PDB file of N, CA, C and O in Angstrom:
ATOM      1  N   MET A   1       0.836  -1.181   0.000  1.00  0.00           N
ATOM      2  CA  MET A   1       0.000   0.000   0.000  1.00  0.00           C
ATOM      3  C   MET A   1       0.884   1.249   0.000  1.00  0.00           C
ATOM      4  O   MET A   1       1.844   1.340   0.765  1.00  0.00           O
ATOM      5  N   LYS A   2       0.553   2.194  -0.853  1.00  0.00           N
ATOM      6  CA  LYS A   2       1.285   3.449  -0.946  1.00  0.00           C
ATOM      7  C   LYS A   2       0.792   4.382   0.151  1.00  0.00           C
ATOM      8  O   LYS A   2      -0.413   4.503   0.376  1.00  0.00           O
ATOM      9  N   ARG A   3       1.727   5.043   0.835  1.00  0.00           N
ATOM     10  CA  ARG A   3       1.344   5.992   1.883  1.00  0.00           C
ATOM     11  C   ARG A   3       2.174   7.270   1.748  1.00  0.00           C
ATOM     12  O   ARG A   3       3.312   7.250   1.278  1.00  0.00           O
ATOM     13  N   LYS A   4       1.570   8.378   2.175  1.00  0.00           N
ATOM     14  CA  LYS A   4       2.243   9.672   2.112  1.00  0.00           C
ATOM     15  C   LYS A   4       3.260   9.773   3.237  1.00  0.00           C
ATOM     16  O   LYS A   4       3.083   9.203   4.314  1.00  0.00           O
ATOM     17  N   THR A   5       4.338  10.518   2.960  1.00  0.00           N
ATOM     18  CA  THR A   5       5.389  10.756   3.943  1.00  0.00           C
ATOM     19  C   THR A   5       5.735  12.243   3.936  1.00  0.00           C
ATOM     20  O   THR A   5       5.160  13.022   3.176  1.00  0.00           O
ATOM     21  N   SER A   6       6.674  12.623   4.786  1.00  0.00           N
ATOM     22  CA  SER A   6       7.116  14.023   4.820  1.00  0.00           C
ATOM     23  C   SER A   6       7.901  14.406   3.567  1.00  0.00           C
ATOM     24  O   SER A   6       8.050  15.593   3.279  1.00  0.00           O
ATOM     25  N   PHE A   7       8.405  13.423   2.815  1.00  0.00           N
ATOM     26  CA  PHE A   7       9.213  13.697   1.626  1.00  0.00           C
ATOM     27  C   PHE A   7       8.507  13.375   0.318  1.00  0.00           C
ATOM     28  O   PHE A   7       8.960  13.808  -0.742  1.00  0.00           O
ATOM     29  N   GLY A   8       7.406  12.623   0.365  1.00  0.00           N
ATOM     30  CA  GLY A   8       6.702  12.210  -0.856  1.00  0.00           C
ATOM     31  C   GLY A   8       5.806  11.024  -0.552  1.00  0.00           C
ATOM     32  O   GLY A   8       4.824  11.152   0.180  1.00  0.00           O
ATOM     33  N   THR A   9       6.148   9.848  -1.126  1.00  0.00           N
ATOM     34  CA  THR A   9       5.379   8.634  -0.847  1.00  0.00           C
ATOM     35  C   THR A   9       6.314   7.447  -0.657  1.00  0.00           C
ATOM     36  O   THR A   9       7.478   7.466  -1.059  1.00  0.00           O
ATOM     37  N   MET A  10       5.754   6.404  -0.023  1.00  0.00           N
ATOM     38  CA  MET A  10       6.493   5.187   0.257  1.00  0.00           C
ATOM     39  C   MET A  10       5.533   4.017   0.048  1.00  0.00           C
ATOM     40  O   MET A  10       4.380   4.068   0.475  1.00  0.00           O
ATOM     41  N   GLU A  11       6.019   2.963  -0.614  1.00  0.00           N
ATOM     42  CA  GLU A  11       5.183   1.791  -0.843  1.00  0.00           C
ATOM     43  C   GLU A  11       5.990   0.526  -0.551  1.00  0.00           C
ATOM     44  O   GLU A  11       7.037   0.300  -1.158  1.00  0.00           O
ATOM     45  N   THR A  12       5.503  -0.299   0.381  1.00  0.00           N
ATOM     46  CA  THR A  12       6.146  -1.572   0.678  1.00  0.00           C
ATOM     47  C   THR A  12       5.843  -2.543  -0.456  1.00  0.00           C
ATOM     48  O   THR A  12       4.687  -2.719  -0.842  1.00  0.00           O
ATOM     49  N   LEU A  13       6.892  -3.173  -0.987  1.00  0.00           N
ATOM     50  CA  LEU A  13       6.728  -4.126  -2.078  1.00  0.00           C
ATOM     51  C   LEU A  13       6.749  -5.571  -1.581  1.00  0.00           C
ATOM     52  O   LEU A  13       6.032  -6.423  -2.105  1.00  0.00           O
ATOM     53  N   PHE A  14       7.585  -5.846  -0.555  1.00  0.00           N
ATOM     54  CA  PHE A  14       7.726  -7.210  -0.071  1.00  0.00           C
ATOM     55  C   PHE A  14       8.086  -7.207   1.411  1.00  0.00           C
ATOM     56  O   PHE A  14       8.927  -6.424   1.853  1.00  0.00           O
ATOM     57  N   GLU A  15       7.448  -8.081   2.163  1.00  0.00           N
ATOM     58  CA  GLU A  15       7.748  -8.283   3.576  1.00  0.00           C
ATOM     59  C   GLU A  15       7.992  -9.752   3.828  1.00  0.00           C
ATOM     60  O   GLU A  15       7.425 -10.605   3.145  1.00  0.00           O
ATOM     61  N   LYS A  16       8.838 -10.057   4.809  1.00  0.00           N
ATOM     62  CA  LYS A  16       9.082 -11.436   5.219  1.00  0.00           C
ATOM     63  C   LYS A  16       9.127 -11.461   6.736  1.00  0.00           C
ATOM     64  O   LYS A  16       9.878 -10.708   7.356  1.00  0.00           O
ATOM     65  N   ASP A  17       8.327 -12.324   7.326  1.00  0.00           N
ATOM     66  CA  ASP A  17       8.260 -12.445   8.791  1.00  0.00           C
ATOM     67  C   ASP A  17       7.987 -11.097   9.460  1.00  0.00           C
ATOM     68  O   ASP A  17       8.540 -10.802  10.519  1.00  0.00           O
ATOM     69  N   GLY A  18       7.138 -10.287   8.842  1.00  0.00           N
ATOM     70  CA  GLY A  18       6.761  -9.003   9.420  1.00  0.00           C
ATOM     71  C   GLY A  18       7.778  -7.891   9.235  1.00  0.00           C
ATOM     72  O   GLY A  18       7.571  -6.782   9.727  1.00  0.00           O
ATOM     73  N   GLN A  19       8.880  -8.166   8.530  1.00  0.00           N
ATOM     74  CA  GLN A  19       9.913  -7.161   8.297  1.00  0.00           C
ATOM     75  C   GLN A  19       9.889  -6.732   6.829  1.00  0.00           C
ATOM     76  O   GLN A  19       9.752  -7.567   5.935  1.00  0.00           O
ATOM     77  N   VAL A  20      10.024  -5.433   6.589  1.00  0.00           N
ATOM     78  CA  VAL A  20      10.076  -4.920   5.217  1.00  0.00           C
ATOM     79  C   VAL A  20      11.387  -5.365   4.573  1.00  0.00           C
ATOM     80  O   VAL A  20      12.464  -5.170   5.138  1.00  0.00           O
ATOM     81  N   VAL A  21      11.288  -5.960   3.396  1.00  0.00           N
ATOM     82  CA  VAL A  21      12.462  -6.396   2.632  1.00  0.00           C
ATOM     83  C   VAL A  21      12.735  -5.430   1.483  1.00  0.00           C
ATOM     84  O   VAL A  21      13.890  -5.131   1.179  1.00  0.00           O
ATOM     85  N   SER A  22      11.667  -4.941   0.843  1.00  0.00           N
ATOM     86  CA  SER A  22      11.863  -3.974  -0.236  1.00  0.00           C
ATOM     87  C   SER A  22      10.702  -2.991  -0.283  1.00  0.00           C
ATOM     88  O   SER A  22       9.568  -3.308   0.078  1.00  0.00           O
ATOM     89  N   GLU A  23      11.025  -1.792  -0.741  1.00  0.00           N
ATOM     90  CA  GLU A  23      10.016  -0.748  -0.871  1.00  0.00           C
ATOM     91  C   GLU A  23      10.477   0.245  -1.923  1.00  0.00           C
ATOM     92  O   GLU A  23      11.654   0.302  -2.279  1.00  0.00           O
ATOM     93  N   ILE A  24       9.531   1.018  -2.408  1.00  0.00           N
ATOM     94  CA  ILE A  24       9.867   2.080  -3.357  1.00  0.00           C
ATOM     95  C   ILE A  24       9.487   3.414  -2.718  1.00  0.00           C
ATOM     96  O   ILE A  24       8.376   3.583  -2.217  1.00  0.00           O
ATOM     97  N   LEU A  25      10.421   4.347  -2.744  1.00  0.00           N
ATOM     98  CA  LEU A  25      10.207   5.675  -2.181  1.00  0.00           C
ATOM     99  C   LEU A  25      10.233   6.694  -3.313  1.00  0.00           C
ATOM    100  O   LEU A  25      11.084   6.632  -4.200  1.00  0.00           O
ATOM    101  N   VAL A  26       9.301   7.624  -3.271  1.00  0.00           N
ATOM    102  CA  VAL A  26       9.250   8.717  -4.235  1.00  0.00           C
ATOM    103  C   VAL A  26       9.522   9.994  -3.458  1.00  0.00           C
ATOM    104  O   VAL A  26       8.761  10.373  -2.567  1.00  0.00           O
ATOM    105  N   PHE A  27      10.623  10.652  -3.812  1.00  0.00           N
ATOM    106  CA  PHE A  27      11.040  11.874  -3.135  1.00  0.00           C
ATOM    107  C   PHE A  27      10.647  13.087  -3.958  1.00  0.00           C
ATOM    108  O   PHE A  27      11.064  13.241  -5.106  1.00  0.00           O
ATOM    109  N   GLU A  28       9.833  13.948  -3.350  1.00  0.00           N
ATOM    110  CA  GLU A  28       9.478  15.236  -3.943  1.00  0.00           C
ATOM    111  C   GLU A  28      10.234  16.352  -3.222  1.00  0.00           C
ATOM    112  O   GLU A  28      10.365  17.460  -3.742  1.00  0.00           O
ATOM    113  N   LYS A  29      10.728  16.049  -2.019  1.00  0.00           N
ATOM    114  CA  LYS A  29      11.567  16.974  -1.264  1.00  0.00           C
ATOM    115  C   LYS A  29      12.506  16.166  -0.374  1.00  0.00           C
ATOM    116  O   LYS A  29      12.369  14.947  -0.270  1.00  0.00           O
ATOM    117  N   GLU A  30      13.448  16.832   0.259  1.00  0.00           N
ATOM    118  CA  GLU A  30      14.488  16.180   1.051  1.00  0.00           C
ATOM    119  C   GLU A  30      13.903  15.349   2.188  1.00  0.00           C
ATOM    120  O   GLU A  30      13.001  15.787   2.902  1.00  0.00           O
ATOM    121  N   GLY A  31      14.439  14.144   2.337  1.00  0.00           N
ATOM    122  CA  GLY A  31      14.051  13.280   3.452  1.00  0.00           C
ATOM    123  C   GLY A  31      14.809  13.685   4.708  1.00  0.00           C
ATOM    124  O   GLY A  31      15.618  14.612   4.676  1.00  0.00           O
ATOM    125  N   SER A  32      14.550  12.997   5.810  1.00  0.00           N
ATOM    126  CA  SER A  32      15.245  13.300   7.061  1.00  0.00           C
ATOM    127  C   SER A  32      16.166  12.136   7.421  1.00  0.00           C
ATOM    128  O   SER A  32      15.923  10.991   7.043  1.00  0.00           O
ATOM    129  N   GLY A  33      17.220  12.453   8.154  1.00  0.00           N
ATOM    130  CA  GLY A  33      18.209  11.461   8.534  1.00  0.00           C
ATOM    131  C   GLY A  33      17.610  10.362   9.403  1.00  0.00           C
ATOM    132  O   GLY A  33      16.776  10.617  10.272  1.00  0.00           O
ATOM    133  N   HIS A  34      18.054   9.136   9.150  1.00  0.00           N
ATOM    134  CA  HIS A  34      17.598   7.975   9.916  1.00  0.00           C
ATOM    135  C   HIS A  34      18.599   6.840   9.747  1.00  0.00           C
ATOM    136  O   HIS A  34      19.514   6.933   8.929  1.00  0.00           O
ATOM    137  N   LYS A  35      18.428   5.765  10.522  1.00  0.00           N
ATOM    138  CA  LYS A  35      19.325   4.605  10.477  1.00  0.00           C
ATOM    139  C   LYS A  35      18.499   3.332  10.423  1.00  0.00           C
ATOM    140  O   LYS A  35      17.336   3.311  10.825  1.00  0.00           O
ATOM    141  N   HIS A  36      19.127   2.252   9.911  1.00  0.00           N
ATOM    142  CA  HIS A  36      18.539   0.922   9.883  1.00  0.00           C
ATOM    143  C   HIS A  36      19.567  -0.069  10.417  1.00  0.00           C
ATOM    144  O   HIS A  36      20.768   0.170  10.286  1.00  0.00           O
ATOM    145  N   PRO A  37      19.130  -1.174  11.016  1.00  0.00           N
ATOM    146  CA  PRO A  37      20.088  -2.183  11.484  1.00  0.00           C
ATOM    147  C   PRO A  37      20.615  -3.083  10.357  1.00  0.00           C
ATOM    148  O   PRO A  37      21.522  -3.885  10.582  1.00  0.00           O
ATOM    149  N   LEU A  38      20.058  -2.956   9.155  1.00  0.00           N
ATOM    150  CA  LEU A  38      20.457  -3.788   8.016  1.00  0.00           C
ATOM    151  C   LEU A  38      21.128  -2.954   6.930  1.00  0.00           C
ATOM    152  O   LEU A  38      21.045  -1.726   6.943  1.00  0.00           O
ATOM    153  N   TRP A  39      21.795  -3.628   5.988  1.00  0.00           N
ATOM    154  CA  TRP A  39      22.286  -2.957   4.795  1.00  0.00           C
ATOM    155  C   TRP A  39      21.088  -2.441   4.010  1.00  0.00           C
ATOM    156  O   TRP A  39      20.033  -3.075   3.992  1.00  0.00           O
ATOM    157  N   GLU A  40      21.246  -1.312   3.373  1.00  0.00           N
ATOM    158  CA  GLU A  40      20.209  -0.768   2.499  1.00  0.00           C
ATOM    159  C   GLU A  40      20.818  -0.621   1.103  1.00  0.00           C
ATOM    160  O   GLU A  40      21.754   0.153   0.903  1.00  0.00           O
ATOM    161  N   ILE A  41      20.280  -1.366   0.153  1.00  0.00           N
ATOM    162  CA  ILE A  41      20.736  -1.277  -1.222  1.00  0.00           C
ATOM    163  C   ILE A  41      19.743  -0.377  -1.961  1.00  0.00           C
ATOM    164  O   ILE A  41      18.540  -0.638  -1.955  1.00  0.00           O
ATOM    165  N   CYS A  42      20.247   0.671  -2.589  1.00  0.00           N
ATOM    166  CA  CYS A  42      19.413   1.677  -3.248  1.00  0.00           C
ATOM    167  C   CYS A  42      19.618   1.606  -4.758  1.00  0.00           C
ATOM    168  O   CYS A  42      20.751   1.587  -5.240  1.00  0.00           O
ATOM    169  N   TYR A  43      18.523   1.567  -5.491  1.00  0.00           N
ATOM    170  CA  TYR A  43      18.569   1.598  -6.956  1.00  0.00           C
ATOM    171  C   TYR A  43      17.657   2.735  -7.406  1.00  0.00           C
ATOM    172  O   TYR A  43      16.450   2.698  -7.168  1.00  0.00           O
ATOM    173  N   VAL A  44      18.230   3.738  -8.050  1.00  0.00           N
ATOM    174  CA  VAL A  44      17.463   4.899  -8.510  1.00  0.00           C
ATOM    175  C   VAL A  44      16.745   4.512  -9.803  1.00  0.00           C
ATOM    176  O   VAL A  44      17.385   4.230 -10.816  1.00  0.00           O
ATOM    177  N   THR A  45      15.420   4.501  -9.759  1.00  0.00           N
ATOM    178  CA  THR A  45      14.622   4.087 -10.922  1.00  0.00           C
ATOM    179  C   THR A  45      14.154   5.266 -11.766  1.00  0.00           C
ATOM    180  O   THR A  45      13.754   5.096 -12.918  1.00  0.00           O
ATOM    181  N   GLU A  46      14.207   6.474 -11.177  1.00  0.00           N
ATOM    182  CA  GLU A  46      13.761   7.660 -11.909  1.00  0.00           C
ATOM    183  C   GLU A  46      14.330   8.904 -11.245  1.00  0.00           C
ATOM    184  O   GLU A  46      14.454   8.962 -10.022  1.00  0.00           O
ATOM    185  N   GLY A  47      14.672   9.892 -12.053  1.00  0.00           N
ATOM    186  CA  GLY A  47      15.136  11.176 -11.531  1.00  0.00           C
ATOM    187  C   GLY A  47      16.596  11.165 -11.129  1.00  0.00           C
ATOM    188  O   GLY A  47      17.367  10.295 -11.535  1.00  0.00           O
ATOM    189  N   GLN A  48      16.963  12.160 -10.314  1.00  0.00           N
ATOM    190  CA  GLN A  48      18.338  12.278  -9.837  1.00  0.00           C
ATOM    191  C   GLN A  48      18.362  13.099  -8.568  1.00  0.00           C
ATOM    192  O   GLN A  48      17.391  13.771  -8.221  1.00  0.00           O
ATOM    193  N   GLY A  49      19.495  13.034  -7.876  1.00  0.00           N
ATOM    194  CA  GLY A  49      19.640  13.779  -6.640  1.00  0.00           C
ATOM    195  C   GLY A  49      20.915  13.381  -5.917  1.00  0.00           C
ATOM    196  O   GLY A  49      21.915  13.021  -6.539  1.00  0.00           O
ATOM    197  N   ILE A  50      20.862  13.453  -4.596  1.00  0.00           N
ATOM    198  CA  ILE A  50      22.014  13.150  -3.749  1.00  0.00           C
ATOM    199  C   ILE A  50      21.562  12.184  -2.656  1.00  0.00           C
ATOM    200  O   ILE A  50      20.492  12.342  -2.068  1.00  0.00           O
ATOM    201  N   ILE A  51      22.402  11.183  -2.397  1.00  0.00           N
ATOM    202  CA  ILE A  51      22.191  10.313  -1.244  1.00  0.00           C
ATOM    203  C   ILE A  51      23.292  10.642  -0.259  1.00  0.00           C
ATOM    204  O   ILE A  51      24.477  10.502  -0.563  1.00  0.00           O
ATOM    205  N   VAL A  52      22.891  11.080   0.926  1.00  0.00           N
ATOM    206  CA  VAL A  52      23.836  11.398   1.992  1.00  0.00           C
ATOM    207  C   VAL A  52      23.941  10.160   2.869  1.00  0.00           C
ATOM    208  O   VAL A  52      22.939   9.665   3.385  1.00  0.00           O
ATOM    209  N   ASP A  53      25.171   9.661   3.034  1.00  0.00           N
ATOM    210  CA  ASP A  53      25.449   8.429   3.764  1.00  0.00           C
ATOM    211  C   ASP A  53      26.573   8.729   4.746  1.00  0.00           C
ATOM    212  O   ASP A  53      27.745   8.723   4.370  1.00  0.00           O
ATOM    213  N   GLY A  54      26.222   8.991   6.003  1.00  0.00           N
ATOM    214  CA  GLY A  54      27.241   9.403   6.967  1.00  0.00           C
ATOM    215  C   GLY A  54      27.834  10.729   6.531  1.00  0.00           C
ATOM    216  O   GLY A  54      27.115  11.716   6.372  1.00  0.00           O
ATOM    217  N   ASP A  55      29.160  10.753   6.337  1.00  0.00           N
ATOM    218  CA  ASP A  55      29.851  11.968   5.890  1.00  0.00           C
ATOM    219  C   ASP A  55      29.963  12.054   4.366  1.00  0.00           C
ATOM    220  O   ASP A  55      30.510  13.025   3.842  1.00  0.00           O
ATOM    221  N   ASN A  56      29.454  11.053   3.656  1.00  0.00           N
ATOM    222  CA  ASN A  56      29.557  11.011   2.194  1.00  0.00           C
ATOM    223  C   ASN A  56      28.302  11.545   1.527  1.00  0.00           C
ATOM    224  O   ASN A  56      27.188  11.337   2.008  1.00  0.00           O
ATOM    225  N   ARG A  57      28.498  12.235   0.417  1.00  0.00           N
ATOM    226  CA  ARG A  57      27.394  12.722  -0.417  1.00  0.00           C
ATOM    227  C   ARG A  57      27.622  12.176  -1.815  1.00  0.00           C
ATOM    228  O   ARG A  57      28.609  12.520  -2.465  1.00  0.00           O
ATOM    229  N   GLU A  58      26.715  11.325  -2.280  1.00  0.00           N
ATOM    230  CA  GLU A  58      26.872  10.706  -3.589  1.00  0.00           C
ATOM    231  C   GLU A  58      25.802  11.216  -4.540  1.00  0.00           C
ATOM    232  O   GLU A  58      24.607  11.084  -4.272  1.00  0.00           O
ATOM    233  N   GLU A  59      26.239  11.801  -5.659  1.00  0.00           N
ATOM    234  CA  GLU A  59      25.292  12.221  -6.683  1.00  0.00           C
ATOM    235  C   GLU A  59      24.817  10.975  -7.415  1.00  0.00           C
ATOM    236  O   GLU A  59      25.624  10.148  -7.840  1.00  0.00           O
ATOM    237  N   VAL A  60      23.492  10.847  -7.559  1.00  0.00           N
ATOM    238  CA  VAL A  60      22.910   9.673  -8.196  1.00  0.00           C
ATOM    239  C   VAL A  60      21.914  10.111  -9.269  1.00  0.00           C
ATOM    240  O   VAL A  60      21.393  11.225  -9.245  1.00  0.00           O
ATOM    241  N   LYS A  61      21.668   9.198 -10.213  1.00  0.00           N
ATOM    242  CA  LYS A  61      20.687   9.438 -11.268  1.00  0.00           C
ATOM    243  C   LYS A  61      20.072   8.095 -11.622  1.00  0.00           C
ATOM    244  O   LYS A  61      20.481   7.061 -11.094  1.00  0.00           O
ATOM    245  N   LYS A  62      19.094   8.110 -12.512  1.00  0.00           N
ATOM    246  CA  LYS A  62      18.437   6.878 -12.932  1.00  0.00           C
ATOM    247  C   LYS A  62      19.494   5.843 -13.308  1.00  0.00           C
ATOM    248  O   LYS A  62      20.380   6.112 -14.118  1.00  0.00           O
ATOM    249  N   GLY A  63      19.388   4.646 -12.703  1.00  0.00           N
ATOM    250  CA  GLY A  63      20.337   3.567 -12.953  1.00  0.00           C
ATOM    251  C   GLY A  63      21.432   3.447 -11.910  1.00  0.00           C
ATOM    252  O   GLY A  63      22.126   2.432 -11.868  1.00  0.00           O
ATOM    253  N   SER A  64      21.605   4.460 -11.064  1.00  0.00           N
ATOM    254  CA  SER A  64      22.629   4.405 -10.016  1.00  0.00           C
ATOM    255  C   SER A  64      22.253   3.393  -8.945  1.00  0.00           C
ATOM    256  O   SER A  64      21.079   3.219  -8.615  1.00  0.00           O
ATOM    257  N   VAL A  65      23.276   2.727  -8.407  1.00  0.00           N
ATOM    258  CA  VAL A  65      23.106   1.787  -7.299  1.00  0.00           C
ATOM    259  C   VAL A  65      24.102   2.167  -6.216  1.00  0.00           C
ATOM    260  O   VAL A  65      25.253   2.487  -6.511  1.00  0.00           O
ATOM    261  N   CYS A  66      23.661   2.132  -4.963  1.00  0.00           N
ATOM    262  CA  CYS A  66      24.584   2.366  -3.862  1.00  0.00           C
ATOM    263  C   CYS A  66      24.174   1.501  -2.673  1.00  0.00           C
ATOM    264  O   CYS A  66      23.038   1.036  -2.588  1.00  0.00           O
ATOM    265  N   LYS A  67      25.115   1.296  -1.761  1.00  0.00           N
ATOM    266  CA  LYS A  67      24.863   0.519  -0.550  1.00  0.00           C
ATOM    267  C   LYS A  67      25.101   1.414   0.651  1.00  0.00           C
ATOM    268  O   LYS A  67      26.081   2.157   0.700  1.00  0.00           O
ATOM    269  N   ILE A  68      24.201   1.339   1.617  1.00  0.00           N
ATOM    270  CA  ILE A  68      24.337   2.097   2.857  1.00  0.00           C
ATOM    271  C   ILE A  68      24.564   1.091   3.978  1.00  0.00           C
ATOM    272  O   ILE A  68      23.769   0.172   4.174  1.00  0.00           O
ATOM    273  N   SER A  69      25.650   1.275   4.703  1.00  0.00           N
ATOM    274  CA  SER A  69      26.005   0.361   5.791  1.00  0.00           C
ATOM    275  C   SER A  69      24.983   0.396   6.918  1.00  0.00           C
ATOM    276  O   SER A  69      24.328   1.417   7.130  1.00  0.00           O
ATOM    277  N   PRO A  70      24.841  -0.712   7.644  1.00  0.00           N
ATOM    278  CA  PRO A  70      23.934  -0.730   8.794  1.00  0.00           C
ATOM    279  C   PRO A  70      24.296   0.354   9.805  1.00  0.00           C
ATOM    280  O   PRO A  70      25.466   0.688   9.987  1.00  0.00           O
ATOM    281  N   ASN A  71      23.278   0.890  10.451  1.00  0.00           N
ATOM    282  CA  ASN A  71      23.427   1.867  11.536  1.00  0.00           C
ATOM    283  C   ASN A  71      24.174   3.133  11.126  1.00  0.00           C
ATOM    284  O   ASN A  71      24.834   3.763  11.952  1.00  0.00           O
ATOM    285  N   THR A  72      24.070   3.506   9.849  1.00  0.00           N
ATOM    286  CA  THR A  72      24.679   4.741   9.339  1.00  0.00           C
ATOM    287  C   THR A  72      23.571   5.751   9.058  1.00  0.00           C
ATOM    288  O   THR A  72      22.613   5.446   8.347  1.00  0.00           O
ATOM    289  N   ASN A  73      23.701   6.944   9.612  1.00  0.00           N
ATOM    290  CA  ASN A  73      22.705   7.986   9.361  1.00  0.00           C
ATOM    291  C   ASN A  73      22.733   8.342   7.874  1.00  0.00           C
ATOM    292  O   ASN A  73      23.800   8.556   7.299  1.00  0.00           O
ATOM    293  N   HIS A  74      21.545   8.404   7.257  1.00  0.00           N
ATOM    294  CA  HIS A  74      21.468   8.691   5.825  1.00  0.00           C
ATOM    295  C   HIS A  74      20.128   9.317   5.479  1.00  0.00           C
ATOM    296  O   HIS A  74      19.164   9.218   6.237  1.00  0.00           O
ATOM    297  N   TRP A  75      20.084   9.980   4.290  1.00  0.00           N
ATOM    298  CA  TRP A  75      18.851  10.550   3.757  1.00  0.00           C
ATOM    299  C   TRP A  75      19.054  10.875   2.289  1.00  0.00           C
ATOM    300  O   TRP A  75      20.181  10.884   1.795  1.00  0.00           O
ATOM    301  N   MET A  76      17.961  11.141   1.597  1.00  0.00           N
ATOM    302  CA  MET A  76      17.995  11.420   0.171  1.00  0.00           C
ATOM    303  C   MET A  76      17.530  12.850  -0.111  1.00  0.00           C
ATOM    304  O   MET A  76      16.631  13.372   0.547  1.00  0.00           O
ATOM    305  N   ILE A  77      18.168  13.463  -1.105  1.00  0.00           N
ATOM    306  CA  ILE A  77      17.824  14.823  -1.523  1.00  0.00           C
ATOM    307  C   ILE A  77      17.557  14.781  -3.030  1.00  0.00           C
ATOM    308  O   ILE A  77      18.504  14.669  -3.808  1.00  0.00           O
ATOM    309  N   PRO A  78      16.304  14.865  -3.461  1.00  0.00           N
ATOM    310  CA  PRO A  78      16.027  14.838  -4.896  1.00  0.00           C
ATOM    311  C   PRO A  78      16.359  16.177  -5.548  1.00  0.00           C
ATOM    312  O   PRO A  78      16.269  17.225  -4.907  1.00  0.00           O
ATOM    313  N   GLU A  79      16.745  16.138  -6.833  1.00  0.00           N
ATOM    314  CA  GLU A  79      16.927  17.401  -7.551  1.00  0.00           C
ATOM    315  C   GLU A  79      15.554  18.030  -7.763  1.00  0.00           C
ATOM    316  O   GLU A  79      15.356  19.200  -7.434  1.00  0.00           O
ATOM    317  N   ASP A  80      14.624  17.289  -8.298  1.00  0.00           N
ATOM    318  CA  ASP A  80      13.229  17.701  -8.426  1.00  0.00           C
ATOM    319  C   ASP A  80      12.329  16.565  -7.961  1.00  0.00           C
ATOM    320  O   ASP A  80      11.443  16.745  -7.126  1.00  0.00           O
ATOM    321  N   HIS A  81      12.581  15.399  -8.524  1.00  0.00           N
ATOM    322  CA  HIS A  81      11.772  14.206  -8.272  1.00  0.00           C
ATOM    323  C   HIS A  81      12.730  13.025  -8.392  1.00  0.00           C
ATOM    324  O   HIS A  81      13.511  12.955  -9.341  1.00  0.00           O
ATOM    325  N   MET A  82      12.677  12.103  -7.445  1.00  0.00           N
ATOM    326  CA  MET A  82      13.552  10.937  -7.505  1.00  0.00           C
ATOM    327  C   MET A  82      12.819   9.730  -6.924  1.00  0.00           C
ATOM    328  O   MET A  82      12.242   9.803  -5.840  1.00  0.00           O
ATOM    329  N   GLU A  83      12.852   8.618  -7.664  1.00  0.00           N
ATOM    330  CA  GLU A  83      12.265   7.370  -7.182  1.00  0.00           C
ATOM    331  C   GLU A  83      13.398   6.391  -6.902  1.00  0.00           C
ATOM    332  O   GLU A  83      14.310   6.230  -7.712  1.00  0.00           O
ATOM    333  N   VAL A  84      13.327   5.736  -5.737  1.00  0.00           N
ATOM    334  CA  VAL A  84      14.389   4.833  -5.313  1.00  0.00           C
ATOM    335  C   VAL A  84      13.782   3.513  -4.854  1.00  0.00           C
ATOM    336  O   VAL A  84      12.897   3.493  -4.000  1.00  0.00           O
ATOM    337  N   LEU A  85      14.263   2.414  -5.424  1.00  0.00           N
ATOM    338  CA  LEU A  85      13.896   1.077  -4.980  1.00  0.00           C
ATOM    339  C   LEU A  85      14.890   0.693  -3.899  1.00  0.00           C
ATOM    340  O   LEU A  85      16.099   0.751  -4.121  1.00  0.00           O
ATOM    341  N   LEU A  86      14.395   0.300  -2.726  1.00  0.00           N
ATOM    342  CA  LEU A  86      15.251  -0.076  -1.613  1.00  0.00           C
ATOM    343  C   LEU A  86      15.082  -1.551  -1.296  1.00  0.00           C
ATOM    344  O   LEU A  86      13.969  -2.076  -1.315  1.00  0.00           O
ATOM    345  N   VAL A  87      16.192  -2.214  -1.005  1.00  0.00           N
ATOM    346  CA  VAL A  87      16.181  -3.602  -0.542  1.00  0.00           C
ATOM    347  C   VAL A  87      17.020  -3.634   0.724  1.00  0.00           C
ATOM    348  O   VAL A  87      18.145  -3.135   0.739  1.00  0.00           O
ATOM    349  N   TYR A  88      16.471  -4.227   1.800  1.00  0.00           N
ATOM    350  CA  TYR A  88      17.156  -4.326   3.085  1.00  0.00           C
ATOM    351  C   TYR A  88      17.677  -5.739   3.249  1.00  0.00           C
ATOM    352  O   TYR A  88      16.956  -6.703   2.990  1.00  0.00           O
ATOM    353  N   SER A  89      18.937  -5.872   3.681  1.00  0.00           N
ATOM    354  CA  SER A  89      19.568  -7.186   3.759  1.00  0.00           C
ATOM    355  C   SER A  89      20.587  -7.229   4.899  1.00  0.00           C
ATOM    356  O   SER A  89      21.234  -6.222   5.187  1.00  0.00           O
ATOM    357  N   PRO A  90      20.736  -8.397   5.554  1.00  0.00           N
ATOM    358  CA  PRO A  90      21.765  -8.515   6.576  1.00  0.00           C
ATOM    359  C   PRO A  90      23.177  -8.566   5.978  1.00  0.00           C
ATOM    360  O   PRO A  90      24.164  -8.349   6.681  1.00  0.00           O
ATOM    361  N   ASN A  91      23.262  -8.858   4.659  1.00  0.00           N
ATOM    362  CA  ASN A  91      24.558  -8.929   3.961  1.00  0.00           C
ATOM    363  C   ASN A  91      24.529  -7.989   2.746  1.00  0.00           C
ATOM    364  O   ASN A  91      23.493  -7.824   2.103  1.00  0.00           O
ATOM    365  N   PRO A  92      25.700  -7.368   2.440  1.00  0.00           N
ATOM    366  CA  PRO A  92      25.729  -6.415   1.320  1.00  0.00           C
ATOM    367  C   PRO A  92      25.579  -7.034  -0.036  1.00  0.00           C
ATOM    368  O   PRO A  92      25.590  -6.325  -1.043  1.00  0.00           O
TER     369      PRO A  92
END
């Protein structure tokens, strides 16, 4: 189910044992910093922007893939509009 967020929308695509495994986020404005206990693999499906991962800022565009380490503060900053497919995993 798609739901509104402070940055745009979020839709869970797959869950296992009550835990989100993958979701798609649509950023219309900057997200806020947060952490996860798992690896977060990000695939930009549309648009472009910046993914802030700890002290790193990575410019991304459609087709970009990046990995965010567990327990690392991170957030996304779209240029105008950015869609990101996320997969959470205990291993990178």
